[in-house]
N, CA, C and O of each residue as an XYZ file, in Angstrom:
584
protein
N       0.833     -1.115     -0.011
C      -0.095      0.162     -0.143
C       0.808      1.138      0.054
O       1.691      1.048      0.907
N       0.619      2.361     -0.886
C       1.303      3.476     -0.824
C       0.194      4.600     -0.542
O      -0.987      4.578     -0.890
N       0.960      5.707      0.265
C       0.390      6.776      0.303
C       1.438      7.869      0.229
O       2.437      8.078      0.918
N       0.686      8.784     -1.271
C       1.281      9.665     -1.398
C       0.608     11.379     -0.924
O      -0.597     11.634     -0.944
N       1.563     12.264     -0.574
C       1.210     13.242      0.194
C       1.375     14.458     -1.242
O       2.308     14.351     -2.038
N       0.661     15.198     -1.323
C       0.936     16.401     -2.441
C       0.346     17.614     -1.661
O      -0.851     17.700     -1.389
N       1.127     18.390     -1.378
C       0.986     20.107     -0.757
C       0.680     20.748     -1.790
O       1.508     20.748     -2.702
N      -0.280     21.305     -1.924
C      -0.679     22.206     -3.076
C      -0.562     23.720     -2.694
O      -1.098     24.354     -1.786
N       0.215     24.053     -3.572
C       1.109     25.473     -3.324
C       0.491     26.512     -4.229
O       0.091     27.589     -3.788
N       0.422     26.189     -5.439
C       0.819     26.705     -6.774
C      -0.731     26.680     -7.562
O      -1.417     27.667     -7.827
N      -1.099     25.021     -7.888
C      -2.274     24.967     -8.825
C      -3.533     24.558     -7.999
O      -3.441     23.882     -6.974
N      -4.491     24.925     -8.411
C      -5.779     24.373     -7.736
C      -6.024     23.036     -7.647
O      -5.637     22.305     -8.559
N      -6.779     22.451     -6.413
C      -7.179     20.873     -6.432
C      -7.575     20.451     -7.701
O      -7.028     19.427     -8.110
N      -8.583     21.119     -8.588
C      -8.897     20.571     -9.848
C      -7.973     20.340    -10.701
O      -8.052     19.350    -11.428
N      -7.042     21.110    -10.765
C      -5.972     21.034    -11.787
C      -5.049     19.601    -11.341
O      -4.600     18.745    -12.104
N      -4.957     19.664    -10.031
C      -3.712     18.585     -9.484
C      -4.670     17.378     -9.673
O      -4.195     16.433    -10.303
N      -5.825     17.276     -9.268
C      -6.592     16.222     -9.287
C      -6.617     15.501    -10.898
O      -6.337     14.313    -11.057
N      -6.911     16.216    -11.788
C      -7.044     15.827    -13.244
C      -5.495     15.591    -13.589
O      -5.406     14.899    -14.603
N      -4.284     15.941    -13.075
C      -3.199     15.370    -13.495
C      -2.900     14.035    -12.583
O      -1.944     13.418    -13.053
N      -3.351     13.534    -11.628
C      -3.200     12.522    -11.015
C      -4.237     11.510    -11.629
O      -3.913     10.326    -11.712
N      -5.399     11.906    -12.036
C      -6.437     11.208    -12.538
C      -6.009     10.493    -13.855
O      -6.281      9.316    -14.092
N      -5.351     11.270    -14.644
C      -4.740     11.082    -16.077
C      -3.989      9.883    -15.811
O      -4.299      8.817    -16.344
N      -2.908     10.007    -14.927
C      -1.874      9.031    -14.494
C      -2.311      7.556    -14.263
O      -1.913      6.486    -14.724
N      -3.484      7.978    -13.189
C      -4.123      6.527    -12.800
C      -4.952      5.760    -14.292
O      -4.807      4.568    -14.565
N      -5.601      6.495    -14.924
C      -6.357      5.810    -15.941
C      -5.171      5.554    -17.181
O      -5.323      4.728    -18.081
N      -4.240      6.237    -17.062
C      -3.112      5.515    -17.884
C      -2.193      4.153    -17.723
O      -1.461      3.568    -18.521
N      -2.558      3.894    -16.308
C      -1.854      2.406    -16.094
C      -3.120      1.567    -15.888
O      -3.098      0.534    -15.218
N      -4.237      2.044    -16.489
C      -5.573      0.668    -16.472
C      -6.061      0.894    -15.261
O      -7.005      0.107    -15.195
N      -6.004      1.511    -14.207
C      -6.584      1.639    -12.945
C      -7.756      2.346    -12.927
O      -7.860      3.333    -13.655
N      -8.758      1.966    -12.134
C     -10.032      2.736    -11.819
C      -9.590      3.662    -10.572
O      -8.617      3.256     -9.936
N     -10.280      5.019    -10.102
C      -9.995      5.957     -9.456
C     -11.425      6.374     -8.499
O     -12.592      6.436     -8.887
N     -10.969      6.579     -7.380
C     -12.397      7.325     -6.476
C     -11.627      8.405     -5.832
O     -10.548      8.288     -5.250
N     -12.499      9.742     -6.061
C     -11.842     10.822     -5.956
C     -12.842     11.142     -4.576
O     -14.052     10.940     -4.674
N     -12.398     11.525     -3.614
C     -13.198     11.980     -2.245
C     -12.960     13.474     -2.033
O     -11.852     14.002     -1.944
N     -14.269     14.150     -1.954
C     -14.453     15.376     -1.477
C     -15.834     15.682     -0.837
O     -16.924     15.532     -1.388
N     -15.593     16.149      0.459
C     -16.940     16.465      1.330
C     -17.767     17.551      0.513
O     -18.990     17.499      0.637
N     -17.143     18.662     -0.422
C     -18.309     19.499     -0.708
C     -18.626     19.387     -2.054
O     -17.777     19.389     -2.945
N     -19.992     19.276     -2.255
C     -20.414     18.416     -3.795
C     -20.113     19.984     -4.704
O     -19.691     19.740     -5.835
N     -20.237     21.310     -4.447
C     -19.656     22.149     -5.369
C     -18.190     21.755     -5.948
O     -17.943     21.537     -7.134
N     -17.176     21.704     -4.759
C     -15.872     21.242     -5.354
C     -15.877     19.826     -6.381
O     -15.094     19.761     -7.329
N     -16.920     18.634     -6.051
C     -16.751     17.639     -6.761
C     -17.615     17.935     -8.320
O     -17.725     17.170     -9.279
N     -18.042     19.045     -8.176
C     -18.679     19.151     -9.389
C     -17.738     20.132    -10.232
O     -17.779     20.073    -11.461
N     -16.842     21.084     -9.542
C     -15.535     21.650    -10.567
C     -14.677     20.639    -10.801
O     -13.999     20.938    -11.784
N     -14.297     19.281    -10.245
C     -13.530     18.514    -10.318
C     -13.954     17.782    -11.400
O     -13.105     17.448    -12.226
N     -15.046     17.482    -11.550
C     -15.798     16.663    -13.012
C     -15.747     17.305    -14.012
O     -15.521     16.751    -15.088
N     -15.925     18.517    -13.919
C     -16.020     19.070    -15.225
C     -14.448     19.690    -15.791
O     -14.120     20.016    -16.932
N     -13.715     19.700    -14.610
C     -12.161     19.760    -15.208
C     -11.634     18.572    -15.747
O     -10.835     18.596    -16.683
N     -12.106     17.331    -15.115
C     -11.962     15.993    -16.051
C     -12.590     15.896    -17.398
O     -12.056     15.369    -18.375
N     -13.612     16.375    -17.372
C     -14.579     16.332    -18.752
C     -13.558     17.405    -19.800
O     -13.642     17.194    -21.010
N     -12.787     18.328    -19.405
C     -12.258     19.267    -20.444
C     -10.772     19.071    -20.368
O      -9.985     19.938    -20.749
N     -10.330     17.682    -19.769
C      -8.870     17.655    -20.086
C      -8.186     17.821    -21.420
O      -6.960     17.917    -21.384
N      -8.980     17.886    -22.965
C      -8.102     17.815    -23.623
C      -9.281     17.742    -24.706
O     -10.315     17.089    -24.572
N      -8.868     18.674    -25.994
C      -9.383     18.096    -27.053
C      -9.998     16.631    -27.576
O     -11.141     16.321    -27.910
N      -8.854     15.919    -27.511
C      -9.080     14.725    -27.961
C      -8.918     13.616    -27.183
O      -8.900     12.440    -27.548
N      -8.771     14.189    -25.792
C      -8.788     13.425    -24.544
C      -9.748     14.043    -23.399
O      -9.833     15.254    -23.196
N     -10.317     13.258    -22.824
C     -11.159     13.674    -21.805
C     -11.241     12.425    -20.779
O     -11.074     11.264    -21.152
N     -11.539     12.832    -19.331
C     -11.394     11.743    -18.436
C     -13.029     11.851    -18.004
O     -13.723     12.752    -17.534
N     -13.298     10.305    -18.460
C     -14.521     10.447    -18.467
C     -14.944      9.666    -16.665
O     -14.418      8.726    -16.069
N     -15.941     10.463    -16.335
C     -16.373     10.358    -14.629
C     -17.914     10.446    -14.342
O     -18.619     11.080    -15.127
N     -18.492      9.798    -13.181
C     -19.523     10.200    -12.806
C     -19.594     10.369    -11.246
O     -18.613     10.228    -10.516
N     -20.896     10.694    -10.800
C     -20.727     10.735     -9.549
C     -21.370      9.503     -8.753
O     -22.147      8.731     -9.314
N     -21.055      9.388     -7.622
C     -21.481      8.042     -6.662
C     -22.926      7.667     -6.866
O     -23.244      6.512     -7.150
N     -23.946      8.803     -6.696
C     -25.380      8.605     -6.637
C     -25.923      8.540     -8.589
O     -27.105      8.373     -8.891
N     -25.017      8.675     -9.457
C     -25.467      8.422    -10.774
C     -25.485      7.236    -11.398
O     -24.577      6.416    -11.264
N     -26.520      7.052    -12.127
C     -26.787      5.887    -12.573
C     -25.884      5.435    -13.478
O     -25.554      6.055    -14.489
N     -25.297      3.916    -13.003
C     -24.364      3.538    -13.882
C     -22.887      3.471    -13.018
O     -21.893      2.829    -13.358
N     -23.008      4.133    -12.073
C     -21.822      4.429    -11.207
C     -20.673      3.361    -11.002
O     -19.474      3.628    -10.927
N     -21.209      2.192    -10.931
C     -20.375      1.126    -10.968
C     -19.211      0.872    -12.143
O     -18.075      0.413    -12.027
N     -19.974      1.373    -13.384
C     -18.941      1.432    -14.498
C     -17.834      2.377    -14.845
O     -16.947      2.296    -15.695
N     -18.165      3.427    -13.832
C     -17.278      4.511    -14.298
C     -15.674      4.183    -13.797
O     -15.373      3.544    -12.789
N     -14.789      4.760    -14.720
C     -13.479      4.649    -14.473
C     -13.115      5.672    -13.299
O     -12.252      5.340    -12.487
N     -13.628      6.662    -13.213
C     -13.494      7.516    -12.031
C     -14.501      8.109    -11.477
O     -15.253      8.804    -12.161
N     -14.656      7.966    -10.372
C     -16.109      8.204     -9.468
C     -15.652      9.256     -8.289
O     -14.656      9.154     -7.574
N     -16.526     10.170     -8.279
C     -16.552     11.546     -7.558
C     -17.583     11.000     -6.283
O     -18.731     10.668     -6.579
N     -17.233     10.942     -5.213
C     -18.079     10.686     -4.097
C     -17.416     11.570     -2.614
O     -16.288     11.865     -2.219
N     -18.564     11.732     -2.205
C     -18.356     12.317     -0.598
C     -17.786     11.303      0.728
O     -17.404     11.538      1.874
N     -17.991      9.822     -0.267
C     -17.939      8.917      1.195
C     -16.716      7.817      0.111
O     -16.542      8.034     -1.088
N     -16.164      6.925      0.726
C     -14.814      5.902      0.861
C     -15.671      4.675     -0.183
O     -15.058      3.733     -0.684
N     -16.880      4.856     -0.345
C     -17.441      3.716     -1.246
C     -17.183      3.420     -2.503
O     -18.069      3.674     -3.319
N     -16.048      2.877     -2.926
C     -15.746      2.521     -4.376
C     -16.426      1.591     -5.260
O     -15.954      0.586     -5.791
N     -17.775      2.136     -5.357
C     -18.916      0.989     -6.224
C     -17.958      0.926     -7.382
O     -17.972     -0.215     -7.846
N     -17.234      1.623     -7.943
C     -16.551      1.375     -9.088
C     -15.108      0.516     -8.989
O     -14.185      0.571     -9.800
N     -15.164     -0.133     -8.007
C     -13.793     -1.249     -7.919
C     -12.818     -0.784     -7.913
O     -11.875     -1.511     -8.224
N     -12.491      0.894     -7.499
C     -11.341      1.176     -7.613
C     -10.142      1.002     -6.826
O     -10.304      0.843     -5.617
N      -8.959      1.004     -7.294
C      -7.756      0.529     -6.640
C      -6.810      1.456     -5.999
O      -5.869      1.153     -5.265
N      -7.259      2.844     -6.444
C      -6.714      4.014     -6.127
C      -7.842      5.006     -5.561
O      -9.007      4.948     -5.954
N      -7.429      5.838     -4.688
C      -8.163      7.158     -4.185
C      -7.324      8.025     -4.292
O      -6.095      7.984     -4.339
N      -8.303      9.111     -4.342
C      -7.652     10.708     -4.267
C      -8.338     11.477     -3.064
O      -9.523     11.802     -3.138
N      -7.667     11.720     -2.105
C      -8.392     12.486     -0.937
C      -8.325     14.179     -1.480
O      -7.527     15.007     -1.041
N      -9.184     14.389     -2.346
C      -8.989     15.715     -2.733
C      -9.250     17.018     -1.877
O      -8.798     18.117     -2.202
N     -10.202     16.741     -0.488
C     -10.527     17.649      0.339
C      -9.380     17.546      1.600
O      -9.794     17.666      2.753
N      -8.118     17.350      1.381
C      -7.268     17.278      2.359
C      -7.581     16.771      3.722
O      -7.016     17.313      4.671
N      -8.491     15.705      3.951
C      -8.987     14.757      5.083
C      -8.927     13.580      4.865
O      -9.645     13.052      4.017
N      -7.931     12.826      5.690
C      -7.708     11.613      5.516
C      -8.889     10.873      6.179
O      -9.634     11.367      7.026
N      -8.959      9.625      5.681
C      -9.961      9.008      6.090
C      -9.489      7.226      6.543
O      -9.001      6.718      5.533
N      -9.500      6.578      7.298
C      -8.721      5.256      7.604
C      -8.848      4.192      6.533
O      -8.036      3.345      6.163
N     -10.311      4.510      6.059
C     -10.959      3.378      5.132
C      -9.731      3.552      3.541
O      -9.661      2.644      2.713
N      -8.910      4.842      3.421
C      -8.035      4.387      2.564
C      -6.900      3.621      2.221
O      -6.336      3.503      1.133
N      -6.619      3.048      3.474
C      -5.873      1.776      3.720
C      -6.291      0.435      2.735
O      -5.616     -0.432      2.179
N      -7.682      0.710      2.809
C      -7.784     -0.281      1.863
C      -7.805     -0.617      0.043
O      -8.247     -1.581     -0.582
N      -7.169      0.557     -0.377
C      -6.742      0.883     -1.684
C      -5.239      0.248     -1.835
O      -4.595     -0.062     -0.832
N      -4.782      0.095     -3.020
C      -3.665      0.073     -3.343
C      -2.835      1.152     -3.307
O      -1.619      1.014     -3.168
N      -3.386      2.254     -3.422
C      -2.674      3.853     -3.435
C      -3.621      4.817     -3.115
O      -4.646      5.066     -3.749
N      -3.177      5.411     -1.974
C      -4.133      6.569     -1.604
C      -3.123      8.108     -2.069
O      -1.905      8.153     -1.897
N      -3.908      9.213     -2.638
C      -2.994     10.252     -2.629
C      -3.729     11.116     -1.840
O      -4.930     11.098     -2.113
N      -3.335     12.023     -0.765
C      -3.984     12.870     -0.325
C      -3.630     14.250     -0.292
O      -2.725     14.632      0.450
N      -4.317     15.106     -1.095
C      -4.206     16.500     -1.666
C      -4.276     17.255     -0.185
O      -5.215     17.177      0.606
N      -3.003     18.030     -0.006
C      -3.554     19.267      1.051
C      -3.065     20.499      0.803
O      -2.258     20.640     -0.116
N      -3.511     21.681      1.649
C      -3.302     22.651      1.317
C      -2.429     23.303      2.644
O      -2.036     22.440      3.430
N      -2.055     24.811      3.012
C      -1.730     24.958      3.766
C      -2.399     24.890      5.303
O      -1.788     25.053      6.360
N      -3.809     24.607      5.129
C      -4.769     24.678      6.480
C      -4.448     23.461      6.782
O      -4.493     23.262      7.996
N      -4.065     22.343      6.001
C      -4.078     20.565      6.386
C      -2.632     20.470      6.516
O      -2.335     19.331      6.155
N      -1.315     21.282      6.946
C      -0.238     20.710      6.846
C       0.066     20.271      8.166
O       0.904     19.372      8.242
N      -0.401     20.681      9.161
C      -0.010     20.111     10.409
C      -0.584     18.452     10.510
O       0.032     17.480     10.946
N      -1.917     18.509      9.972
C      -2.528     17.336     10.076
C      -2.165     16.468      9.164
O      -2.664     15.348      9.278
N      -1.332     16.680      8.160
C      -0.461     15.809      7.035
C       0.857     15.452      7.792
O       1.329     14.333      7.592
N       1.359     16.130      8.467
C       2.415     16.146      9.298
C       2.364     15.019     10.279
O       3.314     14.242     10.376
N       1.242     14.900     11.038
C       0.783     14.026     11.986
C       0.575     12.813     11.425
O       1.031     11.814     11.981
N      -0.183     12.712     10.176
C      -0.383     11.598      9.750
C       0.815     10.863      8.978
O       0.744      9.640      8.860
N       1.771     11.466      8.515
C       3.219     11.240      7.993
C       3.741     10.437      9.042
O       4.085      9.282      8.788
N       3.843     10.895     10.170
C       4.345     10.468     11.326
C       3.883      9.090     11.793
O       4.648      8.216     12.200
N       2.632      8.987     11.699
C       1.804      8.156     12.250
C       1.854      6.701     11.204
O       1.443      5.579     11.498
N       2.486      7.145      9.938
C       2.139      5.893      8.925
C       3.971      5.592      8.993
O       4.384      4.666      8.295
N       4.695      6.160      9.592
C       6.083      5.855      9.892
C       6.224      4.664     10.558
O       5.984      4.623     11.764
N       6.735      3.253      9.685
C       7.116      2.037     10.352
C       5.641      1.285     10.200
O       5.731      0.141     10.648
N       4.552      1.532      9.793
C       3.432      0.865      9.475
C       3.904     -0.200      8.405
O       4.335      0.162      7.310
N       3.789     -1.728      8.825
C       4.046     -2.350      7.845
C       3.302     -2.444      6.545
O       2.076     -2.364      6.481
N       4.126     -2.624      5.465
C       3.731     -2.482      3.992
C       2.796     -1.305      3.643
O       1.820     -1.384      2.898
N       3.248     -0.164      4.311
C       2.778      1.295      3.803
C       4.002      2.147      3.294
O       4.831      2.576      4.096
N       4.093      2.382      1.941
C       5.199      3.124      1.490
C       4.648      4.725      1.568
O       3.451      4.996      1.463
N       5.625      5.666      1.753
C       4.860      7.313      1.828
C       5.730      7.724      1.020
O       6.752      7.070      0.813
N       5.502      8.780      0.470
C       6.331      9.829     -0.403
C       5.576     11.132     -0.222
O       4.352     11.035     -0.129
N       6.128     12.338     -0.157
C       5.716     13.746     -0.378
C       6.305     14.256     -1.712
O       7.359     14.075     -2.322
N       4.965     15.102     -1.938
C       5.543     15.494     -3.242
C       4.991     17.250     -3.097
O       4.009     17.679     -2.492
N       5.895     17.906     -3.790
C       5.720     19.428     -3.430
C       5.963     20.337     -5.166
O       6.633     19.989     -6.139
N       5.350     21.204     -5.007
C       5.392     21.903     -6.512
C       6.302     23.069     -6.168
O       6.231     23.657     -5.089
N       7.060     23.341     -7.020
C       7.956     24.292     -7.263
C       7.529     25.321     -8.126
O       6.807     25.120     -9.103
N       7.996     26.503     -7.754
C       7.628     27.978     -8.704
C       7.099     27.613    -10.163
O       5.970     27.985    -10.485
N       7.911     26.876    -11.068
C       7.777     26.315    -12.344
C       6.595     25.688    -12.488
O       6.083     25.710    -13.607
N       5.947     25.033    -11.449
C       5.019     23.855    -11.707
C       5.139     22.690    -11.739
O       4.210     21.892    -11.859
N       6.563     22.366    -11.612
C       7.146     21.031    -11.654
C       6.638     20.369    -10.368
O       6.562     21.094     -9.376
N       6.298     19.150    -10.265
C       6.155     18.194     -8.950
C       7.639     18.226     -8.648
O       8.439     18.663     -9.475
N       8.067     17.686     -7.268
C       9.354     17.283     -7.006
C       8.999     16.254     -5.928
O       8.233     16.704     -5.075
N       9.373     14.987     -5.764
C       9.386     14.233     -4.652
C      10.245     14.235     -3.771
O      11.422     14.497     -4.022
N       9.777     13.922     -2.493
C      10.696     13.821     -1.474
C      11.274     15.261     -0.964
O      12.205     15.058     -0.185
N      11.058     16.425     -1.126
C      11.533     17.529     -0.929
C      10.803     18.196      0.208
O      11.128     19.326      0.571
C-alpha cells in the first residue's frame, strides 16, 4: 500500500486532481475521488471532462446511474462502487478506509499541513505502507521527497 502526500501551493485542487487522474487511467486502474463538498466535486468533474480536445477523463458521481461502470468516480464517501484500486482524498482529510486501496493520494493545502505531518508520522513504520511527499516548485514541476 502506498500513500502519496501532495502539498498544494500553486495549482488548484481541480488541476492537480486532473493530473493525477490522467496518470491513474494511463496505467489502466480505476479511481475514486473523495471530497466533502458537492460544489468542488462538480468543479473537479468538469475539469476532468475538459482534459483536452482529443482526450477527456470520463467520470461520474456516486449517486449517478451506472456509477459502478465509471473509471473515475467522485463521491463524498469512501465507497468505491466502481471497484477503484486508487483513491484521491481531494479535500485534504485523511480517512482510515484509504488503507484498503492499493494507493491513496492525499491532497492538502496550507490549512491541512499540520494534520498531514501528524499522519506522515503515524504511518512511519506501519508494515507494508510506503510514503512519499510531493511538492510543487515555482515553475509548476512536482518534486518528490522535498
